[in-house]
Every structure is written in C-alpha cells, then in structure tokens.
VMD Tcl script that draws the C-alpha trace (Angstrom):
set ca {
  {-26.50 -4.44 94.87}
  {-23.52 -3.21 96.38}
  {-20.19 -4.53 94.58}
  {-16.99 -5.00 95.62}
  {-14.35 -5.50 93.13}
  {-10.56 -4.21 93.31}
  {-9.24 -0.34 92.71}
  {-8.16 0.61 88.85}
  {-6.64 3.73 88.12}
  {-9.83 5.11 86.58}
  {-11.19 5.14 89.96}
  {-9.33 7.47 91.61}
  {-11.23 11.04 90.23}
  {-14.72 8.91 91.87}
  {-12.63 8.20 95.07}
  {-11.65 11.27 95.51}
  {-15.25 12.90 95.03}
  {-16.30 10.37 98.15}
  {-13.49 11.84 99.96}
  {-14.43 15.48 99.33}
  {-17.82 14.62 99.75}
  {-16.55 13.84 103.77}
  {-14.98 16.98 104.02}
  {-14.96 18.97 106.58}
  {-16.73 15.62 108.88}
  {-14.71 12.66 108.90}
  {-11.81 14.19 107.04}
  {-9.57 17.19 106.48}
  {-9.07 19.09 103.78}
  {-5.15 18.62 104.21}
  {-5.28 14.94 103.95}
  {-7.25 15.05 100.65}
  {-3.42 15.36 98.67}
  {-2.02 11.96 100.85}
  {-5.45 10.46 99.90}
  {-4.58 11.32 96.17}
  {-0.29 9.86 96.23}
  {-1.89 6.82 98.62}
  {-3.72 6.38 95.35}
  {-1.12 6.28 93.58}
  {1.29 4.38 95.22}
  {-1.23 1.59 96.57}
  {0.50 -0.24 99.66}
  {-1.48 -2.95 99.31}
  {-4.68 -4.65 98.27}
  {-7.21 -1.53 97.62}
  {-11.12 -1.92 96.64}
  {-14.26 0.19 95.58}
  {-17.55 -0.39 96.20}
  {-20.29 0.44 93.54}
  {-23.70 1.17 93.79}
  {-26.70 -0.23 92.25}
  {-25.52 1.22 89.14}
  {-22.34 0.24 89.22}
  {-20.42 3.79 90.12}
  {-17.99 3.65 92.44}
  {-19.26 5.17 96.08}
  {-16.68 4.00 98.67}
  {-13.41 2.37 99.05}
  {-10.99 1.14 100.95}
  {-7.84 -1.30 101.42}
  {-5.79 -3.30 104.28}
  {-1.98 -3.54 103.72}
  {0.75 -5.53 105.76}
  {2.53 -3.06 107.83}
  {5.76 -2.60 107.58}
  {6.96 -2.50 110.75}
  {5.30 -6.04 111.57}
  {4.49 -8.93 109.10}
  {1.62 -10.38 111.79}
  {-0.06 -6.51 111.49}
  {-2.14 -5.51 108.97}
  {-4.13 -1.88 108.64}
  {-7.40 -1.28 106.68}
  {-6.77 1.79 104.94}
  {-8.49 4.68 103.78}
  {-12.02 3.14 103.84}
  {-14.51 5.73 103.00}
  {-17.72 6.53 101.57}
  {-19.96 9.00 99.93}
  {-21.53 10.77 102.35}
  {-24.93 11.11 100.84}
  {-24.91 7.24 101.46}
  {-23.83 6.70 105.03}
  {-26.22 4.37 107.43}
  {-26.66 2.64 104.24}
  {-24.87 -0.52 104.85}
  {-21.80 0.12 102.31}
  {-19.53 0.80 105.15}
  {-20.36 -2.20 106.43}
  {-19.62 -4.01 103.23}
  {-16.83 -2.18 102.39}
  {-15.40 -3.31 105.67}
  {-16.76 -6.72 105.46}
  {-15.12 -7.41 102.11}
  {-11.90 -6.51 103.20}
  {-11.71 -8.64 106.57}
  {-13.03 -11.20 104.42}
  {-9.39 -10.87 102.45}
  {-7.91 -12.12 106.34}
  {-8.68 -15.58 104.66}
  {-5.92 -15.33 102.19}
  {-3.41 -13.84 105.05}
  {-3.13 -16.75 107.32}
  {-0.09 -14.40 108.99}
  {-1.59 -12.18 109.58}
  {-2.84 -12.19 113.88}
  {-4.01 -8.06 114.46}
  {-5.71 -5.37 112.43}
  {-5.68 -2.21 113.49}
  {-6.89 1.32 111.76}
  {-6.60 4.85 112.72}
  {-10.11 6.43 112.81}
  {-11.77 9.12 113.90}
  {-14.21 9.29 117.21}
  {-17.22 9.41 114.40}
  {-16.24 6.20 113.08}
  {-15.04 4.91 116.24}
  {-18.60 3.04 117.61}
  {-18.91 1.37 114.03}
  {-15.64 -0.56 114.45}
  {-16.21 -0.64 118.17}
  {-19.65 -3.00 117.03}
  {-16.92 -5.15 114.63}
  {-14.95 -6.57 117.02}
  {-12.25 -3.56 117.29}
  {-10.83 -2.04 120.68}
  {-9.47 1.25 121.45}
  {-5.95 1.54 121.78}
  {-5.91 5.62 122.60}
  {-7.11 8.91 121.33}
  {-5.95 11.28 120.71}
  {-7.42 15.15 120.71}
  {-7.72 17.48 117.78}
  {-4.95 14.99 115.86}
  {-6.78 16.05 112.19}
  {-8.26 19.15 113.10}
  {-9.70 20.86 115.77}
  {-12.56 18.68 116.66}
  {-11.58 15.67 114.82}
  {-10.47 13.09 116.91}
  {-7.70 10.27 115.92}
  {-8.66 6.87 117.28}
  {-6.20 4.22 117.35}
  {-7.48 0.82 117.41}
  {-6.80 -2.96 117.14}
  {-8.92 -6.69 116.67}
  {-7.20 -9.85 117.29}
  {-7.98 -11.71 114.41}
  {-5.52 -14.81 114.97}
  {-3.60 -15.62 118.08}
}
mol new
graphics top color blue
foreach p $ca { graphics top sphere $p radius 0.5 }
foreach p [lrange $ca 0 end-1] q [lrange $ca 1 end] { graphics top cylinder $p $q radius 0.2 }
display resetview
C-alpha cells in the first residue's frame, strides 16, 4: 500500500538515495548538490512516498512561485529507479496535485522536467511550453510544461 506523507528531515538520506538511483538517466550528477540544498530549505510543501513496508522510495513537492501568486510549481519529483513503472510516480503526482484543493488562488501548475518524463506529465494534462536540448546534460533535454487548474 503506497502512502504519501509529509517530508521530515530524517527522510533526507532516503530521498538522496532515490535521487542517486536515477543518475545519469533522469538527473545529472551535478544536480545532486542542488537537490540536497533544496531538501535543507524547502520552499513549499514536500512529501515522500513510501512502499508497503513504510520505506521512503520517492519524494516530490508543490510550491507557489515567487513571480506569480497564481502559479505553483511541482518540485523535485522522483521515485527510486528500481520502482519505475509500478505506480509510485502516478500516486506521487496525483497526491501533490490534490493539494491544490487547499490552494484556491493557484490557476496554473508548472514543471520543468526532462524529455524522458514529458509524456508521463502530458498524460496528466500538462502541455509542453518549450523544449531545450541538452539542458541538463548531453542527451537530457529540459521540457517546460504547464497544467491549467482554474480559470
């Protein structure tokens, strides 16, 4: 039974381990330090997803942007690579989007993700705004996407 719960500082090592499992396919090694700093100073709500035994296997968040109070961003969503394709990413994303019920001011949700996960988000209603080739590292493109949640 997958369980989404709020992130706690003691989850940091498990989140970093999940991140490391996704290098170099979904993240570059250079991003690890930035992710660690992010975990130390969260800009919004952040959660972990746990497996049947309660072990942290992924994490992700949602935070209003500084530039526009009507826009939120999905932040650092990832699942341990050994569990890809088993529904954890879907549950993590749906759980984060459910938080919007408590954020009536948010009209748009944005994400920057790679071309490898672009279709995952497109299936959830996100549309591609732009794609920047080799942004994260050679062969790993950045895809900026958005989802309209309210007008």
